[in-house]
C-alpha positions as CSV (number, residue, x, y, z in Angstrom):
1,M,-17.2,-33.8,-7.0
2,K,-19.0,-30.9,-8.2
3,R,-20.3,-30.6,-11.6
4,L,-20.1,-27.6,-13.9
5,P,-23.5,-25.9,-14.5
6,S,-25.1,-26.9,-17.6
7,S,-28.1,-24.4,-18.1
8,P,-27.0,-21.0,-19.5
9,T,-29.0,-19.4,-16.7
10,Q,-26.5,-20.9,-14.0
11,M,-23.2,-19.8,-16.0
12,I,-21.7,-16.4,-15.6
13,S,-22.3,-14.7,-18.8
14,L,-19.5,-12.8,-20.8
15,Q,-21.7,-9.5,-20.3
16,T,-21.0,-9.5,-16.6
17,I,-17.5,-10.5,-17.1
18,T,-16.4,-7.9,-19.5
19,P,-17.1,-4.8,-17.2
20,A,-15.2,-6.4,-14.4
21,I,-12.1,-7.1,-16.8
22,E,-12.2,-3.5,-18.1
23,T,-12.5,-2.2,-14.3
24,L,-9.4,-4.2,-13.4
25,T,-7.5,-3.2,-16.5
26,E,-8.4,0.6,-15.5
27,I,-7.0,0.0,-11.9
28,W,-3.9,-1.6,-13.2
29,A,-3.3,1.3,-15.6
30,E,-3.7,3.9,-12.8
31,W,-1.6,2.0,-10.3
32,R,1.2,2.1,-12.9
33,R,0.9,5.9,-13.5
34,Q,0.3,7.0,-9.9
35,K,3.0,5.8,-7.4
36,L,2.1,7.7,-4.3
37,P,-0.8,5.3,-3.2
38,L,1.4,2.4,-3.5
39,Y,4.4,4.1,-1.4
40,L,1.9,5.1,1.2
41,F,0.5,1.4,1.4
42,L,3.9,0.3,1.7
43,G,4.8,2.6,4.1
44,L,1.8,1.7,6.3
45,C,2.7,-1.9,6.2
46,F,6.2,-1.2,7.2
47,N,4.9,0.9,10.0
48,L,3.0,-2.2,11.2
49,V,6.3,-4.1,11.4
50,L,8.3,-1.4,13.1
51,A,5.6,-0.2,15.6
52,P,5.7,-3.2,17.7
53,A,9.7,-3.1,17.9
54,V,9.2,0.5,19.2
55,F,6.6,-0.6,21.6
56,A,8.8,-3.3,23.0
57,A,11.9,-0.9,23.3
58,T,10.1,1.5,25.2
59,G,9.3,-1.0,27.9
60,G,5.7,-0.1,28.3
61,D,6.5,3.5,28.9
62,L,4.4,4.6,25.7
63,S,1.1,3.5,25.0
64,R,0.5,1.3,21.7
65,T,-0.9,4.4,19.9
66,Q,2.0,6.3,20.8
67,S,4.3,3.8,19.4
68,Y,2.6,3.7,16.2
69,W,2.7,7.5,15.7
70,L,6.4,7.6,17.0
71,A,7.2,4.8,14.2
72,A,5.3,6.7,11.6
73,L,7.1,10.0,12.7
74,G,10.4,8.0,12.2
75,L,9.4,6.8,8.7
76,V,8.3,10.2,7.7
77,T,11.6,11.7,8.9
78,V,13.7,8.9,6.8
79,A,11.7,9.7,3.8
80,L,12.1,13.5,4.2
81,A,15.9,12.9,4.5
82,I,16.2,10.8,1.4
83,Y,14.1,13.2,-0.6
84,L,16.4,16.1,0.6
85,F,19.3,14.2,-0.3
86,F,18.3,13.7,-3.8
87,V,17.2,17.2,-4.1
88,M,20.7,18.4,-3.2
89,F,22.8,16.0,-5.4
90,V,20.5,15.6,-8.3
91,P,18.8,19.0,-8.7
92,E,18.1,18.7,-12.4
93,R,15.8,16.0,-12.0
94,F,13.4,18.5,-10.0
């Protein structure tokens, strides 16, 4: 069983933890305000799921890189179609 450090030099001081907490708070606030980086990250993660299915569906005719780009192109096309749908039917929001 490990023992907790007893001397103050071995313990993490509050002065080193405070800037880290402030940095995490700032990152959290920026994430809540800016949604585009989150959407890009989720799109890339979904592309990691979708690209192997595209690669398998082509039967090896396309390279792995081409499959990833084809899946990304499909995601961009769907996202653009959804955006244009909302622009046409809810124009006062834009």
